N, C-alpha and C positions, 0 to 999 in steps of 0.2 A: 775743127778743134784738134790740136795735136796731142798725142799721148807722150808722156814722159816716163822715163825709167828712174827708179830710185832703189837704194839699198837700205833695208831696215837694219840699222846698226845694232839693235838689240838682238837680232837673230843671227847676224853674220858671225861665222866662226873663223873667218880668215883663211879659208882653204886655198884661195887664189885661183880657183878654176876660171872664174869670170875674167880676171885680169890676164890670165894666160891665153885664153881663147879669144877674147875680145879686147885687146889692149887699146883699141881706139875708143872704147866706151868706159872701161874701168881701169883703175890703178889701185895699188895697195898703199894704205897710209902707214905712218910710223907705228900705229897701234895694231898693225896687221889686220885691219878691217878694210873692206873694199869701199872705194869711193867712185862715184860716177863722174866722169870727166866730159862726157857728151851724152846728155839725157834725152835727145830726140830719137824716137823710134821711127823706123821706116814704115810709113803707112801702106806702102805698096807691097811689102814683103812680110806678111804676118807669120809665115813659117819661120823666118829668121828671127823675128821678134820672140816667138815662142821658144826657140832654141836658147836665146839669151836668158830667158826666165828659167827654163828647165835646167840650165847648167849648174845652178846652185843646189847643193844637196840638202840645204835646210830651208829652201824657199824664201831666202832673204831678199831676193830681187822682186820688185813689185812694179806695177804699171799704175800711173796716175792719169786720169782723163782730164 
């Protein structure tokens, strides 16, 4: 089963850290909220996956199993 990444739109403050550091996964929408453009996480690289989650200062990035 693959894990998917998502952004909780209610928590997102639009700081852009995720889109700046991981532009292949996130982009900023017109409302300045982050949007996931590639939701598949790397099963083999859990450290990188954790970095993606930790980049958000308000913990709006979540993992779905």
